[in-house]
C-alpha positions as CSV (number, residue, x, y, z in Angstrom):
1,M,0.0,-0.1,0.0
2,K,6.9,-8.8,0.7
3,K,8.8,-13.7,0.7
4,L,5.7,-15.6,1.6
5,K,5.8,-15.6,5.4
6,L,6.6,-11.7,5.5
7,F,4.0,-10.8,3.0
8,A,1.3,-12.8,5.4
9,T,2.4,-11.2,8.2
10,V,2.1,-7.5,6.7
11,A,-1.1,-8.7,5.3
12,C,-2.4,-9.5,8.7
13,M,-1.0,-6.4,10.4
14,S,-3.0,-4.4,7.8
15,L,-6.3,-6.1,8.4
16,L,-5.8,-5.4,12.1
17,L,-5.0,-1.9,11.6
18,C,-7.7,-1.3,9.0
19,G,-10.1,-2.6,11.5
20,C,-9.1,-0.2,14.1
21,V,-9.3,2.8,11.7
22,N,-12.9,1.6,10.5
23,K,-14.1,1.5,14.3
24,N,-14.1,5.1,14.3
25,A,-15.6,5.2,10.6
26,V,-19.0,6.8,10.3
27,I,-18.7,6.2,6.6
28,T,-16.6,4.0,4.3
29,V,-16.2,4.7,0.6
30,N,-14.9,1.7,-1.1
31,G,-13.4,0.7,2.3
32,D,-11.9,3.9,2.9
33,A,-12.9,5.4,6.2
34,I,-14.3,8.8,6.6
35,T,-14.2,9.5,10.6
36,K,-16.4,11.6,12.8
37,Q,-13.6,13.7,13.5
38,Q,-12.9,14.4,9.7
39,Y,-16.5,15.2,9.5
40,E,-16.5,17.6,12.5
41,K,-13.7,19.2,11.5
42,A,-15.2,19.7,7.9
43,F,-18.3,20.9,9.2
44,D,-16.9,23.3,11.6
45,A,-15.0,25.0,8.6
46,V,-18.0,25.6,6.7
47,A,-20.2,26.6,9.6
48,D,-17.8,29.0,10.9
49,N,-17.5,30.5,7.4
50,S,-21.0,30.8,6.5
51,M,-23.4,33.6,6.3
52,F,-25.2,32.4,9.2
53,S,-22.3,32.7,11.2
54,Q,-21.8,36.2,10.1
55,M,-25.6,36.6,11.5
56,G,-24.7,35.4,14.9
57,I,-26.5,31.9,14.4
58,D,-24.7,29.0,15.7
59,L,-25.2,26.0,13.2
60,K,-23.2,23.6,15.6
61,K,-25.6,24.4,18.6
62,D,-28.8,22.3,17.7
63,E,-27.8,18.9,15.8
64,N,-31.5,18.4,15.0
65,S,-32.1,22.0,13.5
66,F,-33.2,22.4,9.9
67,L,-30.0,24.5,9.2
68,H,-27.7,21.7,10.9
69,L,-29.1,18.9,9.1
70,M,-29.1,20.8,5.8
71,L,-25.4,21.6,6.2
72,K,-24.7,18.1,7.3
73,D,-26.3,16.7,4.5
74,R,-23.9,19.0,2.1
75,V,-20.5,18.4,4.1
76,I,-21.4,14.2,4.1
77,N,-21.5,15.0,0.2
78,E,-18.5,16.9,-0.1
79,L,-16.4,14.6,1.9
80,I,-17.8,11.5,-0.1
81,V,-17.1,13.1,-3.5
82,K,-13.7,14.2,-2.0
83,K,-12.9,10.5,-0.9
84,L,-13.8,9.2,-4.4
85,L,-11.5,11.9,-6.4
86,D,-8.7,11.0,-4.0
87,Q,-9.0,7.5,-4.8
88,E,-9.1,8.2,-8.6
89,I,-6.1,10.5,-8.4
90,N,-4.2,7.7,-6.5
91,K,-5.2,5.1,-8.8
92,R,-4.0,7.2,-11.9
93,H,-0.9,8.2,-10.1
94,I,-1.5,11.9,-10.6
95,K,1.1,14.1,-8.9
96,V,1.7,17.7,-8.7
97,S,5.1,19.4,-9.1
98,K,6.6,22.1,-7.4
99,E,6.4,23.7,-11.1
100,D,2.6,23.4,-11.2
101,M,2.2,25.0,-7.8
102,D,4.6,27.8,-8.8
103,K,2.6,28.5,-11.9
104,Q,-1.0,28.3,-10.2
105,L,0.0,30.8,-7.2
106,K,1.9,33.2,-9.8
107,D,-1.3,33.3,-12.0
108,I,-3.8,33.8,-8.6
109,I,-1.4,36.5,-7.2
110,D,-1.4,38.2,-11.0
111,K,-5.1,38.4,-10.7
112,V,-5.3,39.6,-7.2
113,G,-2.7,42.3,-8.1
114,S,0.4,41.5,-5.6
115,K,1.9,39.3,-3.2
116,E,0.8,42.0,-0.7
117,K,-2.9,42.1,-1.6
118,F,-3.1,38.1,-1.6
119,N,-1.4,37.7,1.8
120,E,-4.0,40.1,3.0
121,L,-6.8,38.6,1.6
122,L,-5.8,35.2,3.3
123,K,-5.5,37.2,6.6
124,Q,-8.8,38.7,6.1
125,N,-10.2,35.2,5.5
126,G,-8.5,33.4,8.4
127,V,-6.8,31.1,6.2
128,T,-3.1,30.1,6.8
129,S,-0.7,30.1,3.8
130,A,-0.1,26.3,4.4
131,Q,-3.8,25.4,4.2
132,F,-4.2,27.6,1.2
133,K,-1.2,25.7,-0.4
134,K,-3.0,22.5,0.7
135,D,-6.3,23.1,-1.0
136,L,-4.7,24.5,-4.1
137,E,-2.6,21.2,-4.3
138,D,-5.9,19.5,-4.3
139,E,-7.5,21.7,-6.9
140,V,-4.3,21.3,-9.3
141,K,-4.9,17.6,-9.0
142,I,-8.4,17.5,-9.9
143,Q,-7.4,19.7,-12.8
144,K,-4.9,17.3,-13.8
145,L,-7.6,14.7,-13.4
146,V,-10.2,16.5,-15.2
147,D,-7.5,16.8,-18.3
148,T,-7.1,13.1,-18.6
149,L,-11.0,12.6,-18.8
150,S,-11.6,14.8,-21.5
151,V,-9.7,17.4,-23.9
152,T,-11.8,20.6,-23.7
153,T,-11.2,23.4,-26.3
154,V,-13.2,26.6,-27.0
155,S,-12.8,28.3,-30.6
156,E,-12.4,31.9,-31.1
157,K,-15.9,31.8,-32.9
158,D,-17.4,30.0,-29.5
159,A,-16.1,32.9,-27.5
160,K,-17.3,35.7,-30.1
161,K,-20.7,34.4,-29.8
162,F,-20.7,34.4,-26.2
163,Y,-19.4,38.2,-26.1
164,E,-22.2,39.1,-28.3
165,K,-25.0,37.6,-26.5
166,N,-23.8,38.8,-23.3
167,L,-22.7,42.6,-24.1
168,D,-24.3,43.9,-21.0
169,K,-21.4,41.8,-18.8
170,F,-18.6,43.7,-20.5
171,K,-20.1,47.1,-20.0
172,Y,-18.4,49.2,-17.4
173,P,-19.5,52.7,-15.7
174,D,-17.3,55.8,-15.5
175,K,-14.3,54.9,-13.6
176,V,-12.0,57.0,-11.5
177,R,-8.4,56.2,-10.7
178,A,-7.1,57.5,-7.7
179,S,-4.4,57.3,-4.8
180,H,-5.3,58.2,-1.3
181,I,-3.9,58.7,2.3
182,L,-5.8,57.4,5.1
183,I,-5.8,58.3,8.8
184,S,-7.7,55.7,10.4
185,A,-10.4,57.4,12.8
186,N,-13.8,56.0,13.9
187,T,-15.6,57.2,16.7
188,E,-17.1,53.9,18.0
189,E,-13.9,52.1,17.5
190,L,-12.1,54.7,19.6
191,K,-14.9,55.0,22.1
192,A,-14.4,51.0,22.7
193,K,-10.7,51.3,23.0
194,L,-10.3,54.1,25.4
195,A,-13.2,52.7,27.9
196,T,-11.2,49.5,27.7
197,D,-7.6,50.8,28.0
198,K,-8.1,53.9,30.0
199,K,-11.3,52.8,31.6
200,L,-12.9,56.0,30.7
201,E,-17.0,56.5,30.6
202,G,-19.4,59.3,30.2
203,A,-18.3,62.8,29.6
204,A,-14.7,61.9,29.9
205,L,-14.7,59.3,27.4
206,T,-16.8,61.4,24.9
207,E,-14.0,64.4,25.7
208,A,-11.1,61.9,24.9
209,V,-12.6,60.5,21.9
210,N,-13.2,64.1,20.5
211,K,-9.7,64.9,21.1
212,E,-8.2,61.7,19.5
213,M,-10.6,62.7,16.3
214,A,-9.4,66.2,16.1
215,D,-5.7,65.0,16.6
216,K,-6.2,62.7,13.6
217,K,-7.9,65.2,11.6
218,A,-5.1,67.6,12.3
219,K,-2.4,65.1,11.2
220,A,-4.4,64.7,7.7
221,E,-4.6,68.3,7.2
222,K,-0.9,68.3,8.0
223,L,-0.2,66.0,5.1
224,L,-2.5,67.6,2.8
225,A,-0.6,70.7,3.2
226,E,2.7,68.7,2.3
227,A,1.2,67.2,-0.6
228,K,0.1,70.6,-2.0
229,K,3.5,71.8,-1.7
230,D,4.8,69.0,-3.6
231,P,2.2,66.9,-5.4
232,K,5.3,64.6,-6.6
233,S,5.8,63.7,-2.9
234,F,2.3,62.3,-2.4
235,A,3.3,58.3,-3.1
236,K,6.3,58.7,-0.7
237,L,3.8,60.3,1.8
238,A,1.1,57.6,1.3
239,K,3.8,54.8,1.8
240,D,5.2,56.3,5.0
241,N,1.8,57.6,6.6
242,S,-1.3,55.9,5.2
243,D,-3.0,53.5,7.4
244,D,-4.3,51.7,4.5
245,T,-1.5,49.3,4.5
246,M,-2.4,47.6,1.2
247,S,-2.4,50.6,-0.9
248,A,0.3,52.5,1.0
249,K,2.8,49.8,-0.5
250,M,1.9,51.1,-3.8
251,G,2.1,54.9,-3.0
252,G,-1.6,54.9,-2.1
253,D,-2.7,53.5,-5.7
254,L,-6.3,52.2,-5.7
255,G,-6.6,51.6,-9.3
256,F,-9.7,52.2,-11.4
257,F,-13.1,51.8,-9.6
258,G,-16.7,52.8,-10.2
259,K,-19.1,54.8,-8.0
260,E,-20.5,52.2,-6.0
261,E,-17.1,50.5,-5.2
262,M,-16.3,53.1,-2.7
263,V,-18.0,54.7,0.5
264,E,-20.3,57.5,-0.7
265,P,-18.1,60.4,0.7
266,F,-15.3,59.2,-0.9
267,S,-17.0,58.4,-4.2
268,K,-18.4,61.8,-4.4
269,A,-15.2,63.9,-3.9
270,A,-13.4,61.4,-6.3
271,F,-15.8,61.6,-9.1
272,S,-16.2,65.4,-8.8
273,M,-12.5,65.8,-9.5
274,K,-10.1,66.2,-12.7
275,P,-6.9,64.1,-12.9
276,N,-3.9,65.2,-11.3
277,T,-5.9,67.4,-8.5
278,L,-5.9,66.8,-4.6
279,S,-8.9,66.7,-2.6
280,G,-9.3,68.5,0.9
281,V,-9.5,66.1,3.9
282,I,-12.6,63.7,3.3
283,Q,-13.9,61.9,6.4
284,T,-15.7,58.7,6.0
285,P,-16.4,55.7,8.4
286,Y,-12.8,54.6,7.8
287,G,-11.1,57.9,8.9
288,Y,-9.8,60.9,7.1
289,H,-8.6,60.6,3.3
290,I,-6.6,62.8,1.1
291,I,-7.2,61.9,-2.5
292,L,-5.3,62.4,-5.6
293,V,-7.0,61.5,-8.9
294,T,-4.7,60.4,-11.3
295,D,-7.0,59.3,-14.3
296,R,-10.7,59.0,-15.5
297,K,-12.3,56.5,-17.9
298,A,-15.8,57.1,-19.7
299,A,-18.4,54.3,-19.7
300,G,-18.0,52.0,-22.2
301,V,-17.7,48.2,-23.5
302,E,-14.7,46.2,-23.2
303,P,-13.5,45.2,-26.5
304,F,-13.6,41.4,-27.5
305,E,-9.8,41.3,-28.0
306,K,-9.2,42.2,-24.1
307,V,-12.0,39.9,-22.8
308,K,-11.2,37.0,-25.1
309,G,-9.1,35.2,-23.0
310,D,-11.3,35.2,-20.0
311,I,-13.9,34.3,-21.8
312,T,-12.3,31.4,-23.2
313,A,-11.1,30.5,-19.9
314,F,-14.7,30.8,-18.5
315,L,-16.2,28.5,-21.2
316,E,-13.5,25.9,-20.9
317,N,-14.0,25.9,-17.1
318,Q,-17.8,25.3,-17.7
319,E,-17.1,22.3,-20.0
320,K,-14.6,21.0,-17.2
321,V,-17.1,21.5,-14.6
322,K,-19.9,19.4,-16.5
323,V,-17.2,16.7,-17.4
324,L,-16.2,16.4,-13.6
325,Q,-19.8,16.2,-12.5
326,Q,-20.6,13.3,-15.1
327,F,-17.5,11.4,-13.9
328,V,-18.4,12.2,-9.9
329,D,-22.1,10.5,-10.9
330,T,-20.4,7.7,-12.4
331,L,-18.0,7.0,-9.6
332,K,-20.9,7.3,-6.9
333,N,-23.1,4.9,-8.8
334,N,-20.1,2.3,-8.9
335,A,-18.9,3.0,-5.4
336,K,-19.7,0.9,-2.2
337,I,-20.7,3.5,0.2
338,E,-21.5,2.0,3.7
339,Y,-23.1,4.5,6.5
340,K,-21.8,2.8,9.7
341,D,-23.6,5.5,11.6
342,A,-27.2,5.8,10.2
343,S,-27.3,9.7,11.4
344,F,-24.9,10.1,8.6
345,N,-27.0,8.5,6.0
346,P,-28.4,11.0,3.4
347,A,-31.7,9.0,3.4
348,E,-32.0,9.6,7.0
349,I,-31.1,13.1,7.2
350,Q,-33.6,13.8,4.0
351,K,-36.3,12.0,6.0
352,K,-35.6,14.5,8.9
353,L,-35.7,17.6,6.8
354,K,-38.9,16.7,4.9
355,E,-40.6,15.8,8.5
356,Q,-39.7,19.5,9.8
357,A,-40.8,21.1,6.6
358,K,-44.2,19.2,6.3
359,N,-45.6,22.1,8.8
360,N,-43.4,24.8,7.5
361,P,-43.8,25.3,3.8
362,A,-41.0,28.2,4.0
363,L,-38.4,25.7,5.2
364,M,-39.2,23.5,2.3
365,E,-38.7,26.5,-0.1
366,S,-35.4,27.2,1.6
367,Q,-34.1,23.6,1.1
368,K,-34.9,23.8,-2.5
369,S,-33.3,26.9,-3.0
370,A,-30.2,25.7,-1.2
371,K,-30.1,22.8,-3.7
372,E,-30.5,25.0,-6.6
């Protein structure tokens, strides 16, 4: 996973070890175990990152709740599919080289914009670099598996046809390119910090918050005066002073953005300015901003040549998803899947969901929507 006597000993040991592992199995897929610990880890990961968690709903609290059962059904299916794909990948001896990983990682970082932005996104989503690389390796293996199943090609004619049928998808609004310097300042955050750190309350707390806000505004006004004296120094001022660390590394550059992509006070100021002009000190919930508009772009439609590569990749990916889904369905139909613990049997879970939905049509509708 061997002279005759040695082989017999190893085989017996393997059977004993398999027996021990399978005692912890709640599901077996072609003899390979999915343990309760593996399920719980996967369930927690999905539950903690769901929109319900963001709304303050604890999906782990009641194991018989409708939402818990729906998520359980989804996680079990994902674990079974992963096990089937892992088995097939091992059977076909599919490996991922360092070059494969480096290329995929470079493509992702290029799309995000920079390594700094990429690391910031990982941090914001609570994903470690090691976990991301493990997930990426699994994804690359699946991509290689799909490539062994079918060769997917999209012609320029097909891409052009998609473009012409979906012109609305390639329209863009008026856009502005701007750089900014941010001095973080939020009254509620300051209030919470000062109440904790300095044990202030009442009028003393309000006075301290107002002083902090005034100090931060004064700092922004001082930086604005420096930028007005020498507009060419803006990038350095941003690098040295901006609290928006991601854009600060690029001299405050935010790239092109539409009106709806920024908070209203920021957008209102930026879209009222001409290129190569400075704003005053603009206050938003994030703090005090100094904005330098560097370029503008009128509304229009992206030309086909510019988006051809993205369309081709999108259509190829759609075909690959279809191929993979059909392959997974075949694997499932031919697999020996045993539910060692009846509570993990999808049929039992669906039965409980239907019982709960009987007297609540809204629950049934939500179940249908989730599946779609």
